[in-house]
C-alpha angles and dihedrals in degrees: 000000000000101000126142111261093242092055092046091049090050091053091050092048093050092047094049094046095046115112121249111291096019102080092092090058090054090054091047091050095053093042088058094045096047100035093235122127123263091248093051093053092045093051090055092059119093109230093175091228142066117233117234131191108286091017110116130202093223110077113234094008094130094057091043092049090050092054091047089051090052091054090048089057097049096102119080113282096250092051096064129235136297112258115262097241091054092045089054091050092049092048091053095044091048090049094241093127134024116274089235089074087074085081092058112095122248089236090060092052091048091050093050091046088052092047089053090053093241097128121090112249133179116264117251112254137186118257112252113220138161117256098215141018118283091015092113130011125192113218126194145148130216137177117246114270098208110020135073133183111260101172143352118240134205116276095035096290125131137212115231131196134189120265114217102178129107121293118276138100096238095054097055115108118259108192105152119055092311090297122157134179110256128187122214116197143178128195128194109234095213103045103022091232110158131202124181142163137197119243127182111220142130091252147335110305140180094237093053090048094053093042091053093048090050087057096041095050097042123094111267139132111001089233090070126061123241141175139093118289123223090229138011130206125200143147125272094279131132094284095058094045103042119101091216091059092045089055093044092053098036121122093224102053108001141046095316094244121146118220116222111203123219133220111254115250091011101124093173089072090058098044095117091060099029092055094057089053092056091045092048093050091051102038100033114022099031093054091067088073086071086078108111090224097036092144089065096031114129131184133176121239091241092053092046088050092053093051091044091059090053089051090052091052089055092044092052090048090064117105119281112257093243106015096057096178095064133048126249090252092051091049089053094048093047094050093045090052092049091052098049101267137291123303108242118225094247094054131073114274121229108273130210098012093123121036128188129194135187113234142157121230108223129226089267090055095251135126136183125234128168093349092306128107121227132187121224113211114224097006135089139155093024140128108238146173115233116210119202127183098022098107136041123262090040090279117175124217126202121205121198106230092211100050104018090232116144130219136188120235136211135195112289116244117184119223120253120267117285092018128109128184125187125191110256113264120243119235087254093055091047091049091051090055093045091048089060091059097056107121133198093025120146134181102249096169121118094006095119135020115256117266108255092197122224094323112126110219113241109237117245112247115243114214096191143332118236117200118205130173114262106232089207094052108116097172124141097260137051116241093236144005090251091057091048093050091047089053091048092051091048091055093046093046092221136067122262115243130202091257089057089064096257094166093050090049092050090051091049092052092049091048088055093052096253088293114186090213091053092050092048093049092045091051092052091049092050091048091051091047091052092048092052092048090049091051092054 
């Protein structure tokens, strides 16, 4: 930095004499005056120390962040945590940390809390993947992202057009009997091979699901995979809930396919089928907008289907996600050959290869299966599925029903007598316990309005005041003579004319201060007088 020594010395003096929290403003000021960047000015300052990992510029920030984290964790575990900005405010107001920490950003506190390991993070798990082709298929359905049904054609075909509106299911056009283009797909877990087909329907249905799977698993063009899987995995749609599908897939009377349920709202469990949808929307559907007249572009469902199959052939020819030297389709063919071939839809599927059991992991992290006790590392007090026969070496996998996370198990070995061993607590668990011991803490938020300083609020200008009668006003007087006369007419059931002494009645009502009681009594007298005159 080529500054004159006197200017550089002045910057250093101002920076060193600046109060806590204002040094950054000094750097900003001189960066603006000299034209140098903020980082250049800051590097020229002598801080007399080198920052190391875990060494923070703000003195005492680690202790303050720890106390803030304890306040964050005061609510019960299943209720969540107090937001960091409110926890800082509570810590200051309860004199747990110095008021000067109010100038430290929330992001800094969050970063220090994370560095200290006091935030709750998901446990690391092992990736669960099929060991051979057609061992597990992911099944899903999705509505088209870019097309809508414009007309139905003879012979069961449909005319489709491009939809250019904003994203969202409810905003897509529905012009023909509430019909929409849907896409049913299946992906092989091992190879990543994907097969899909368009269907026009008013929604996802069990019959369309089963019809698609019959097509996907039947023998067809060599460029597409086929064959029955040992297991299928899908969301909680019609196919997984219907009794007909359960019977169709069942090992006892159907195809011998085991259904693996999924955890609702857990998209990670469906990544191998969700990812092809996103790729398909971008690389297949979105490219139709390249048409120069895309607003008037039309395509039949059968033609779209034909082009979609070509796209799938190219998609499946892409490299396998792990075996980069071969394609996904080649990986599927190789594995199928090594395992004796695919099971055609018309033949009996392999039964009993994969078995699943419902179990509960105890407080000591153990479970019982087949008369043998196993220990689940990192899990206790949880409802689980136990998978047997999926992996080599007779390995057993446990899946937490609540989260979908999977864990390996090992043989359970009890500790010797008079010994006790507890799993080491994480920093988060320790902080939760320590948070419960904080004493003298009070919720000081929202007790008083914030001080607005010496600023006098500017009054809001009122353009006009409109007075209307309050329909719930049951006071003793009407707001106006007109209201009183309208009430009188309503009681009488007929308008008052000049010959009925209307002016005298109005004067009498005014003399009585528009009294509701007066109007009611006067109406009853007039009604009785009219009845007597009618009788004569």
